[in-house]
C-alpha positions in Angstrom: 0.0 0.0 0.0 1.4 3.5 -0.9 2.2 5.8 2.0 -0.2 8.7 2.4 1.3 12.1 1.6 1.6 14.6 4.4 -1.1 16.8 2.8 -3.6 14.1 2.2 -6.8 13.6 4.3 -5.7 10.1 5.0 -2.5 11.3 6.6 -4.3 13.8 8.9 -6.7 11.1 9.9 -3.8 8.8 10.9 -2.2 11.5 12.9 -5.4 12.2 14.8 -5.9 8.5 15.6 -2.2 8.3 16.8 -2.6 11.4 19.0 -5.8 9.9 20.6 -4.1 6.6 21.2 -1.0 8.2 22.8 -3.2 10.4 25.0 -5.2 7.4 26.1 -2.0 5.4 26.7 -0.6 8.2 28.8 -3.7 8.4 30.8 -3.8 4.7 31.4 -0.1 4.6 32.4 -0.4 7.7 34.6 2.1 9.7 32.5 1.7 13.4 33.4 0.2 15.5 30.6 0.2 19.2 30.1 -2.1 20.8 32.7 -2.2 17.9 35.0 -1.4 18.7 38.7 1.5 17.1 40.5 0.4 14.5 43.1 0.0 15.9 46.6 2.5 14.5 49.1 1.1 11.9 51.5 1.0 12.5 55.2 3.9 10.1 55.7 6.0 12.0 53.3 5.1 15.4 54.9 5.9 14.0 58.4 9.2 12.7 57.1 10.1 16.1 55.7 9.0 17.8 58.9 11.3 15.5 60.9 14.2 16.6 58.7 13.2 20.3 59.2 13.0 19.8 63.0 16.6 18.5 63.0 17.7 21.5 60.9 16.0 23.8 63.4 17.8 22.1 66.3 21.2 22.6 64.6 20.4 26.3 63.9 19.3 26.8 67.5 22.6 25.2 68.7 24.6 27.4 66.4 22.5 30.4 67.6 23.3 29.6 71.2 27.0 29.3 70.4 27.1 32.6 68.7 25.4 34.3 71.6 28.1 32.8 73.9 30.8 34.0 71.5 29.2 37.5 71.5 29.1 37.5 75.3 32.8 36.7 75.5 33.6 39.4 72.9 31.7 42.0 74.9 33.5 41.0 78.0 36.9 41.3 76.3 35.8 44.7 74.9 35.2 45.9 78.4 38.6 44.8 79.5 40.2 46.4 76.5 38.4 49.7 77.2 39.6 49.6 80.8 43.2 48.9 79.6 42.8 51.8 77.2 41.7 54.1 80.0 44.7 53.1 82.1 47.1 53.5 79.2 45.7 57.0 78.6 46.3 57.9 82.2 49.8 56.5 82.2 50.5 58.3 78.9 49.3 61.6 80.3 51.4 61.2 83.5 54.6 60.3 81.5 54.1 63.2 79.2 53.7 65.6 82.1 56.9 64.2 83.7 58.9 64.5 80.4 57.6 68.0 79.9 58.7 68.9 83.5 62.2 67.5 82.8 62.4 69.4 79.5 61.5 72.6 81.4 64.1 71.9 84.0 66.8 71.3 81.4 65.8 74.6 79.7 66.0 76.4 83.0 69.4 74.9 83.8 70.9 75.9 80.4 69.6 79.5 80.9 70.9 79.8 84.4 67.6 79.7 86.0 67.8 76.2 87.5 66.0 76.1 90.9 67.7 74.7 93.9 66.8 71.0 94.4 66.8 69.8 98.0 68.5 66.4 98.6 68.9 64.7 102.0 72.2 64.0 103.5 73.1 67.3 105.0 75.7 68.1 102.3 73.8 71.1 101.0 72.9 71.7 97.4 74.3 69.4 94.7 76.6 70.9 92.1 75.1 71.8 88.8 76.9 68.9 87.1 75.4 66.5 89.5 72.0 68.0 89.0 72.3 67.7 85.2 73.4 64.0 85.6 70.4 63.3 87.8 68.1 65.0 85.4 69.5 63.2 82.4 69.0 59.8 84.2 65.5 60.7 85.1 64.7 62.0 81.7 66.0 58.7 80.1 63.8 56.7 82.5 60.8 58.8 82.0 61.2 58.8 78.2 61.5 55.0 78.2 58.3 54.8 80.3 56.7 57.3 78.1 57.5 55.3 75.0 56.2 52.1 76.6 52.9 53.7 77.7 52.5 55.2 74.3 52.9 51.8 72.7 50.5 50.2 75.2 48.0 53.0 74.4 48.2 52.3 70.7 47.8 48.5 71.3 44.8 49.2 73.5 43.2 51.5 70.9 43.7 48.8 68.2 42.4 46.0 70.4 39.3 48.0 71.4 38.6 48.8 67.7 39.1 45.2 66.6 36.8 43.9 69.3 34.1 46.4 68.4 34.3 45.1 64.8 34.3 41.5 66.0 31.2 42.2 68.1 29.4 43.8 65.2 30.2 40.8 63.0 29.1 38.3 65.7 25.9 40.2 66.3 25.1 40.1 62.5 25.7 36.3 62.5 23.5 35.8 65.6 20.7 37.8 63.9 21.1 35.7 60.8 20.9 32.5 62.7 17.8 33.7 64.5 16.1 34.6 61.3 17.0 31.3 59.6 15.6 29.4 62.6 12.4 31.5 62.6 11.9 30.9 58.8 12.2 27.2 59.2 9.9 27.1 62.2 7.3 29.0 60.1 7.8 26.5 57.3 7.2 23.7 59.7 4.0 25.4 60.9 2.7 25.8 57.3 3.4 22.1 56.5 1.8 21.0 59.7 -1.3 23.0 58.8 -1.5 21.0 55.6 -1.9 17.9 57.7 -5.0 19.0 59.5 -7.5 16.1 59.0 -11.1 16.8 58.1 -13.6 16.1 60.7 -16.1 13.4 60.0 -19.8 14.1 59.3 -19.5 17.2 57.2 -22.3 17.9 54.8 -21.8 19.2 51.3 -23.2 22.6 52.4 -20.5 22.9 55.1 -22.9 22.0 58.0 -22.2 19.1 60.4 -24.2 15.9 61.1 -24.9 15.2 64.8 -22.6 12.7 66.4 -22.8 10.5 69.5 -19.9 10.1 71.9 -18.1 6.8 71.6 -15.0 5.0 72.8 -13.4 4.8 76.3 -12.9 8.6 76.4 -16.7 9.2 75.7 -16.2 11.9 73.1 -17.4 12.2 69.4 -15.2 11.4 66.5 -14.9 15.0 65.5 -13.9 16.0 69.1 -11.3 13.2 69.1 -10.0 14.3 65.7 -9.6 17.9 66.9 -8.0 16.9 70.2 -5.4 14.6 68.6 -4.6 17.1 65.9 -3.8 19.8 68.5 -1.7 17.2 70.5 0.3 16.5 67.4 0.6 20.2 66.5 1.6 21.7 69.8 3.9 20.6 72.7 1.2 20.7 75.5 2.5 21.3 79.0 -0.4 19.7 80.9 -3.3 17.3 80.5 -6.3 17.7 78.2 -9.7 17.3 79.7 -12.7 16.5 77.4 -15.7 14.5 78.7 -17.1 15.7 82.0 -20.4 14.2 83.3 -21.5 17.4 85.1 -24.4 18.8 83.1 -23.5 22.5 83.1 -25.2 23.4 79.9 -22.1 23.1 77.8 -20.6 20.6 75.4 -18.4 18.6 77.9 -21.1 16.2 79.0 -22.1 15.7 75.3 -18.5 14.7 74.4 -18.1 17.7 72.2 -15.6 19.9 74.0 -12.0 19.8 75.3 -10.0 22.0 77.8 -6.3 22.4 77.0 -4.7 23.2 80.4 -1.9 25.9 80.5 -1.4 25.6 84.3 -2.6 23.6 87.3 -4.2 24.4 90.6 -6.1 27.4 89.4 -2.9 29.4 88.9 -2.4 31.9 86.1 -0.2 30.4 83.3 3.4 31.6 82.7 4.0 34.1 80.0 5.2 31.3 77.7 2.1 29.1 78.4 -0.2 32.1 77.9 1.4 32.6 74.5 0.9 28.9 73.8 -2.8 29.2 74.7 -3.1 32.2 72.3 -1.6 30.0 69.5 -3.9 27.0 70.2 -7.0 29.3 70.2 -5.9 31.0 67.0 -5.1 27.7 65.3 -8.4 26.1 66.2 -10.3 29.1 64.8 -8.2 29.2 61.6 -9.1 25.5 61.0 -12.7 25.6 62.4 -14.1 24.8 58.9 -11.9 21.6 58.6 -12.4 20.4 62.1 -15.9 21.4 62.9 -15.1 23.9 65.7 -18.2 25.6 67.0 -16.5 28.2 69.3 -13.4 28.8 71.4 -13.3 30.3 74.9 -10.0 31.7 76.2 -9.1 34.4 78.7 -12.7 35.4 79.5 -13.5 35.8 75.8 -15.5 33.8 73.3 -15.1 33.5 69.6 -17.5 31.8 67.2 -15.3 32.7 64.2 -16.3 36.3 63.8 -14.1 37.9 66.4 -13.6 37.9 70.2 -16.1 39.3 72.7 -15.7 39.4 76.5 -17.7 37.3 78.8 -19.1 38.0 82.2 -16.9 37.4 85.3 -17.5 33.9 86.6 -15.3 34.4 89.7 -12.0 32.6 89.2 -9.0 31.9 86.9 -10.4 28.5 85.8 -14.0 29.6 85.6 -13.0 32.5 83.4 -10.8 30.3 81.2 -7.6 32.1 81.9 -5.7 28.8 82.5 -7.1 26.8 79.5 -8.5 27.3 76.0 -11.9 25.6 75.7 -12.8 24.3 72.3 -16.4 23.2 71.6 -17.4 21.2 68.5 -20.5 20.8 66.4 
């Protein structure tokens, strides 16, 4: 059979059939085609990457701490250098004054105006030659001391300047290490947020089906999902309390709420744990649509997703939710 020419209808038909077959084959084999999205990483892959990032953060924090210690030593050495510089300046000024005095005495001696110098021993005034010899010896000693103090002064000035530059360089490195660590921590947070699992029982319109408590912890699947996600996401300092049988009109006896304690014994949390409580509350509200969060109570305020509003005083740290964020679920 003769081959079809490139311009013939038969040729175009064969090309179209071949393109269709190749497209179908690519689809069947899973070969990426133009416009197809790259596959999303699995949870296991993301957690493996997060583990690597955590190790990098640990190394950066270690380097950051080392730089801070180096900076502390440099600042201490700078203080010593400045003290030495001050002493060298004082010695230099004293030596200069002594040399100037000797020069003045030599000038007076050569002009006949040398004052009488008292010396012990009862022999009276020394001869002019003896005085000149004494002045020459003193001048030599003072000049030597003057030269030494001048050199020490120069060294102290250079050392102080070098340390100032060293401290500036160390401070820049410390700041760089801090920024690198913070960037990686933010990257970890973003990746963790991608792992937030959807709560079960969500309708197509975004509303949530009612759920019954189940399991030994007597909470709903959505509540358990939210609790476990927060426990994975944050390093919690104290226990998490969810089901509570006392019927107080809230979601605890329904298995639809958890308290994430930031202190114990009704005490106010530390500044660090207060900040952690802020982060947990903000994270829960940010992911309320995925998890099925109904509202959050924290620090005598309540937020249904449209902003915080203050609540009435219930009479205590725990009752006013200052020691724990409370998260209620649909």
